[in-house]
C-alpha positions as CSV (number, residue, x, y, z in Angstrom):
1,M,-20.9,-21.1,-23.4
2,T,-16.7,-21.8,-23.3
3,T,-15.8,-25.4,-23.7
4,K,-14.2,-24.7,-20.1
5,I,-17.4,-24.4,-18.1
6,T,-18.3,-28.5,-17.8
7,S,-21.9,-30.0,-16.4
8,D,-19.9,-30.4,-13.1
9,H,-18.6,-26.8,-12.8
10,L,-22.9,-25.8,-13.5
11,G,-23.7,-28.4,-11.0
12,R,-22.0,-26.1,-8.1
13,A,-22.0,-23.0,-7.0
14,A,-20.8,-19.8,-8.6
15,V,-19.5,-17.2,-6.6
16,V,-19.2,-13.1,-7.1
17,Y,-17.2,-11.6,-5.2
18,V,-17.6,-7.7,-4.4
19,R,-14.8,-5.3,-3.3
20,Q,-14.1,-1.8,-3.8
21,S,-10.9,-0.4,-1.6
22,T,-12.5,2.7,0.1
23,M,-15.7,3.6,1.7
24,A,-15.2,7.1,-0.7
25,Q,-15.2,4.3,-4.0
26,V,-18.3,2.6,-2.3
27,T,-20.4,5.8,-2.1
28,G,-19.0,7.9,-5.3
29,N,-17.8,4.9,-7.8
30,L,-21.5,3.3,-8.1
31,E,-20.6,2.3,-12.0
32,S,-18.0,0.1,-10.5
33,Q,-20.1,-1.5,-7.9
34,R,-23.0,-2.0,-10.4
35,R,-20.7,-3.6,-13.0
36,Q,-19.7,-6.0,-10.1
37,Y,-23.4,-7.0,-9.4
38,D,-24.3,-7.7,-13.0
39,L,-22.2,-10.6,-12.6
40,A,-24.8,-12.6,-10.4
41,G,-26.8,-12.0,-14.0
42,A,-24.0,-13.6,-15.9
43,A,-23.5,-16.3,-13.5
44,A,-27.1,-17.4,-13.7
45,T,-27.7,-17.1,-17.2
46,T,-24.5,-19.3,-18.0
47,G,-26.8,-22.3,-15.9
48,F,-24.8,-22.6,-12.5
49,A,-27.2,-24.4,-9.6
50,S,-27.1,-21.4,-7.6
51,V,-25.4,-18.0,-7.3
52,T,-23.9,-16.5,-4.1
53,V,-22.6,-12.4,-4.1
54,I,-19.8,-12.1,-1.5
55,D,-19.9,-8.1,-0.9
56,D,-18.5,-7.9,2.9
57,D,-15.4,-6.2,1.7
58,L,-16.8,-3.2,0.2
59,G,-14.7,-0.5,1.7
60,R,-11.7,-2.7,2.3
61,S,-8.1,-2.8,0.6
62,G,-6.9,-5.9,-1.1
63,S,-3.1,-5.1,-0.6
64,G,-3.6,-7.4,2.5
65,S,-2.5,-5.2,5.3
66,V,-6.4,-5.3,6.5
67,E,-8.7,-8.3,7.2
68,R,-11.1,-9.2,4.7
69,P,-14.0,-11.1,6.1
70,G,-15.6,-11.6,2.7
71,F,-12.0,-12.9,1.3
72,E,-11.8,-15.5,4.1
73,R,-15.5,-16.5,3.3
74,L,-14.8,-16.7,-0.4
75,V,-11.4,-18.8,0.3
76,A,-13.7,-21.6,3.0
77,L,-16.4,-21.8,0.2
78,V,-13.8,-22.6,-2.8
79,C,-12.3,-25.2,0.2
80,S,-15.6,-27.0,0.4
81,G,-15.8,-28.3,-3.2
82,N,-19.2,-26.9,-3.6
83,V,-18.1,-24.2,-5.8
84,G,-17.8,-24.6,-9.7
85,A,-16.7,-20.6,-10.7
86,V,-15.4,-17.4,-8.9
87,Y,-16.2,-14.6,-11.0
88,C,-14.7,-10.7,-10.6
89,I,-14.8,-7.6,-12.8
90,E,-10.8,-7.8,-12.6
91,A,-8.1,-9.9,-10.9
92,S,-7.6,-6.9,-8.6
93,R,-10.7,-7.2,-7.2
94,L,-10.0,-10.4,-5.5
95,A,-6.2,-9.6,-4.3
96,R,-3.7,-6.5,-4.4
97,N,-1.3,-8.9,-2.7
98,G,0.6,-12.0,-4.0
99,R,0.5,-14.4,-1.1
100,D,-4.0,-13.8,-1.1
101,W,-4.0,-14.2,-5.1
102,H,-2.0,-17.2,-5.6
103,H,-3.0,-18.8,-2.4
104,L,-6.6,-18.8,-4.0
105,I,-5.8,-20.0,-7.5
106,D,-3.8,-22.8,-5.5
107,L,-7.0,-24.0,-4.2
108,C,-8.7,-23.3,-7.0
109,A,-6.4,-25.7,-9.1
110,L,-7.1,-28.2,-6.4
111,T,-10.9,-27.9,-6.2
112,G,-11.3,-27.7,-10.3
113,T,-13.2,-24.3,-9.4
114,L,-13.0,-21.6,-12.4
115,V,-12.0,-17.9,-12.2
116,I,-14.0,-16.0,-14.8
117,D,-13.5,-12.5,-15.6
118,P,-14.5,-10.3,-18.5
119,D,-12.0,-12.0,-20.4
120,G,-13.0,-15.3,-20.3
121,A,-13.4,-18.7,-18.0
122,F,-9.4,-19.7,-16.8
123,D,-8.9,-23.4,-15.3
124,P,-6.0,-23.0,-12.9
125,R,-5.4,-26.7,-13.8
126,L,-4.5,-25.9,-17.0
127,V,-0.6,-24.6,-17.3
128,N,-1.3,-21.6,-19.9
129,D,-4.0,-20.5,-18.1
130,R,-2.0,-21.0,-14.5
131,L,0.8,-18.7,-16.2
132,L,-1.8,-16.3,-17.5
133,L,-3.4,-15.9,-14.3
134,G,0.1,-15.5,-12.4
135,L,0.9,-12.8,-14.4
136,K,-2.9,-10.9,-13.9
137,G,-2.1,-11.6,-9.9
138,T,1.5,-9.8,-10.3
139,M,-0.1,-7.0,-12.8
140,S,-2.3,-6.1,-9.9
141,E,0.0,-6.1,-7.3
142,Y,2.7,-4.2,-9.3
143,E,-0.2,-1.2,-10.1
144,L,-1.1,-0.7,-6.7
145,S,2.5,-0.3,-6.0
146,L,3.1,2.3,-8.5
147,I,-0.1,4.2,-8.0
148,R,0.9,4.4,-4.3
149,Q,4.4,5.5,-5.0
150,R,3.1,8.5,-7.6
151,G,0.7,9.2,-4.8
152,I,3.7,9.5,-2.2
153,A,6.0,11.4,-4.7
154,A,3.1,14.2,-5.7
155,R,2.2,14.5,-1.3
156,D,6.0,14.9,-0.6
157,S,6.4,17.6,-3.4
158,K,3.6,19.9,-2.4
159,A,4.4,19.4,1.3
160,G,8.5,20.7,0.5
161,R,6.6,23.9,-1.1
162,G,4.2,24.4,2.6
163,E,0.8,23.6,0.5
164,F,-0.2,20.2,1.0
165,R,-2.8,20.5,3.5
166,F,-3.7,18.1,6.3
167,M,-5.8,17.9,9.5
168,L,-4.7,21.5,11.5
169,P,-4.8,21.5,15.0
170,P,-6.6,23.5,17.6
171,G,-6.2,27.3,16.9
172,F,-4.8,27.2,13.7
173,C,-7.6,27.0,10.2
174,W,-6.4,27.1,6.6
175,S,-7.2,30.2,4.4
176,E,-8.9,30.5,1.3
177,A,-5.7,31.1,-0.3
178,G,-4.1,27.9,0.8
179,K,-2.1,29.5,4.0
180,I,-2.3,28.5,7.8
181,E,-3.8,31.3,9.6
182,I,-4.5,31.4,13.5
183,D,-8.2,30.5,14.7
184,P,-10.5,33.9,13.9
185,D,-12.0,32.5,17.0
186,E,-10.5,34.6,20.0
187,H,-11.7,31.7,22.4
188,V,-9.8,29.4,20.4
189,A,-6.7,31.0,20.2
190,E,-7.0,32.7,24.2
191,T,-7.3,29.5,25.1
192,I,-4.2,28.1,23.5
193,K,-2.3,31.1,24.4
194,L,-3.3,30.7,27.8
195,V,-1.4,27.1,27.8
196,F,1.9,28.2,27.0
197,A,1.8,31.1,29.3
198,K,1.2,28.8,32.0
199,F,3.8,26.3,30.8
200,R,5.9,28.9,31.1
201,E,4.9,30.1,34.4
202,L,4.9,26.8,35.6
203,G,7.6,25.0,34.0
204,S,5.6,21.6,33.6
205,G,3.3,20.1,31.0
206,R,1.5,18.2,34.1
207,Q,1.2,21.3,36.2
208,V,-0.6,23.0,32.9
209,F,-3.2,20.3,33.1
210,L,-3.9,20.0,36.7
211,W,-4.2,23.6,36.7
212,L,-6.2,23.8,33.6
213,R,-8.4,21.0,35.3
214,S,-8.5,22.7,38.8
215,A,-9.7,26.2,36.8
216,D,-12.4,23.9,35.1
217,I,-11.2,25.5,31.6
218,K,-12.4,23.4,28.6
219,M,-9.7,22.5,25.9
220,P,-10.6,23.0,21.9
221,V,-10.4,19.0,20.3
222,V,-10.1,18.6,16.7
223,L,-12.3,15.6,16.0
224,R,-10.8,13.2,13.1
225,N,-12.0,11.1,11.0
226,V,-14.8,13.6,9.7
227,E,-15.6,14.7,6.3
228,V,-15.4,18.1,7.7
229,R,-13.3,19.7,10.1
230,K,-15.0,20.1,13.5
231,L,-14.2,21.6,16.8
232,V,-15.5,20.7,20.1
233,W,-14.9,21.8,23.4
234,K,-13.9,19.4,26.4
235,A,-12.6,19.0,29.6
236,P,-8.5,19.3,29.9
237,A,-6.9,15.8,29.0
238,Y,-2.8,15.7,29.3
239,H,-2.3,14.1,26.2
240,S,-3.6,17.3,24.5
241,V,-1.7,19.8,26.9
242,M,1.2,17.7,26.0
243,Q,0.4,17.4,21.9
244,I,0.0,21.0,21.9
245,L,3.2,22.0,23.3
246,H,5.4,19.8,21.1
247,N,3.6,21.0,17.9
248,P,6.4,22.9,16.1
249,L,3.2,24.2,14.1
250,Y,2.2,26.6,17.1
251,A,6.0,28.2,16.8
252,G,5.3,29.0,13.1
253,A,6.3,26.4,11.2
254,Y,4.7,24.1,8.5
255,A,6.1,20.4,9.8
256,F,5.1,17.0,8.3
257,G,6.3,13.9,8.5
258,R,6.6,14.4,11.8
259,R,5.2,10.2,12.0
260,A,6.6,7.4,11.3
261,Q,4.9,4.0,10.2
262,R,6.2,0.3,11.1
263,T,5.1,-3.0,9.6
264,L,4.3,-5.4,12.4
265,I,3.7,-9.2,11.5
266,I,0.6,-10.5,13.2
267,D,-0.4,-13.7,13.1
268,G,1.1,-14.0,9.7
269,R,0.0,-11.2,8.2
270,A,1.1,-7.5,7.7
271,R,-0.4,-5.0,9.9
272,K,0.6,-1.4,10.0
273,A,1.4,0.7,13.1
274,N,1.4,4.9,13.0
275,G,1.9,7.0,15.0
276,L,5.6,6.8,15.9
277,R,7.8,9.6,16.6
278,K,10.5,10.4,14.6
279,P,13.9,12.6,15.5
280,R,13.5,15.7,14.1
281,D,16.5,15.5,12.0
282,D,14.3,12.9,10.2
283,W,11.3,14.9,9.7
284,S,10.1,14.9,5.7
285,V,9.6,18.9,6.1
286,L,10.2,21.6,8.4
287,L,10.0,25.2,6.9
288,R,10.1,27.7,9.6
289,D,8.8,31.1,10.1
290,N,5.9,29.9,7.5
291,H,2.9,31.0,8.8
292,E,1.9,33.3,12.7
293,G,2.4,31.4,15.7
294,Y,1.4,31.5,19.5
295,I,5.5,31.6,20.1
296,T,8.9,32.1,18.8
297,W,11.0,29.4,17.6
298,R,13.6,30.3,20.3
299,E,10.4,29.8,23.0
300,Y,10.0,26.6,21.2
301,E,13.3,25.0,21.4
302,E,13.2,26.2,25.2
303,N,10.0,24.8,25.5
304,Q,11.3,21.1,24.4
305,K,14.4,21.2,26.4
306,L,12.5,21.8,29.3
307,L,10.0,19.0,28.9
308,T,12.7,16.8,28.0
309,E,14.8,17.2,31.2
310,N,11.3,16.9,33.1
311,A,10.8,13.6,31.5
312,H,14.4,12.8,32.3
313,M,13.8,13.8,35.8
314,K,10.7,11.3,35.8
315,R,12.4,8.4,34.7
316,N,14.7,8.5,37.0
317,C,12.5,8.9,40.0
318,D,10.5,6.3,38.7
319,R,14.1,4.0,39.4
320,K,14.6,5.6,42.8
321,I,11.1,4.9,44.0
322,G,11.1,4.1,47.8
323,A,11.3,6.5,50.5
324,R,13.7,6.5,53.7
325,R,11.9,5.2,57.1
326,P,12.5,5.6,60.6
327,C,14.5,2.6,62.0
328,P,12.8,0.6,64.1
329,I,15.3,0.3,67.1
330,D,16.6,3.9,67.4
331,G,14.7,6.1,65.4
332,T,17.3,7.1,63.2
333,D,16.5,7.7,59.3
334,A,19.8,5.9,58.2
335,M,18.3,2.8,56.6
336,R,18.9,2.8,52.4
337,P,15.9,3.3,50.5
338,L,13.7,0.4,49.8
339,W,13.7,-0.6,46.0
340,P,10.5,-2.1,44.6
341,N,11.7,-5.3,43.7
342,D,13.9,-6.3,46.4
343,A,11.7,-8.4,48.0
344,R,14.4,-9.7,51.0
345,L,14.7,-6.4,51.8
346,L,11.0,-5.9,52.5
347,R,10.8,-9.4,54.4
348,Q,13.6,-8.2,56.4
349,R,11.9,-4.8,57.5
350,K,8.7,-6.6,58.3
351,R,10.7,-9.1,60.8
352,Q,12.5,-6.0,62.4
353,R,9.3,-4.2,62.8
354,A,7.5,-6.9,64.6
355,A,10.7,-7.3,66.8
356,A,10.8,-3.9,67.9
357,T,7.2,-4.1,68.6
358,T,7.8,-6.9,70.8
359,L,10.6,-5.4,72.6
360,V,8.6,-2.5,73.3
361,W,5.8,-4.2,74.9
362,V,8.5,-6.3,76.8
363,L,10.2,-3.4,78.1
364,G,7.0,-1.8,79.2
365,F,6.0,-4.6,81.0
366,A,9.0,-4.7,82.9
367,S,8.6,-1.2,83.9
368,E,5.5,-2.0,85.5
369,L,6.2,-4.6,87.4
370,A,9.0,-2.4,89.0
371,A,7.0,0.2,90.2
């Protein structure tokens, strides 16, 4: 037993922190999982009063972009002062970002808690150990950034050749040769063709959606977040119709990187927001005439122009709500439009209608008396 582990440490509990970054690792990399759980036996052999295993973060990244209830529980236990040592298989299991790592090390130094891994026991209160722990945390964070950078570069290189595979929208599938092909299911293909034909006829995505609804035509929808691509038939949804009309893949173009990711700070934590549209000039890859499509590129651009004009007209209509109303006195239609936020005008119109009603009643009563 190392001399850094004293009777004071042994009189407290040992906490074994178990984490793997993705569910694929949880189900596939069982050896790493087994090694982490074996640390509980090592802690018991060392002689700690009790051993607690925290494995709530299996399948959660340690980059700081997602919540980790297990890590928060670990921090709470360390703050209580009842933990003598934190066991981990390596520094990257505890955290892959400097904020979480140094926050935990600071708390361990305040409460006299050791950090133990296969390389030895480290006391954050000692200068040399604190320096070494700091280097371990920095290398862990750098390693994640390096892995991500290499992966993104390889993905973008493959996408630039039109070979990177991603989840295709309804109406397409990947061939054995790695090319995009029209779905061999004629029912799926004919439904997609019908959407474009109706858009050429009606000139509005919303009208296409309403027509599909009224005709009770089901739409093919790709289920996402599943291991195997699965197609189901559902009632038409407005966003599904618009996604088909906006997607350049239907015009035979291989497009990648049409959406952006933005990092937001929420409750002091970095949170990633996905699905932000980028202008066409900012797309990562756009390869025209890459595969057979349902429409030509020229038709696609004409559709986009029409959709943009429709959206512009809708915004103008939203700003110009409020119809003309007949004048309560002379029956003319010369009153200016009612704006939704014009409370003063609404009150004025209400008083005018009340006055007109009273006037009509008085004139009717006077005519009856004269008769």
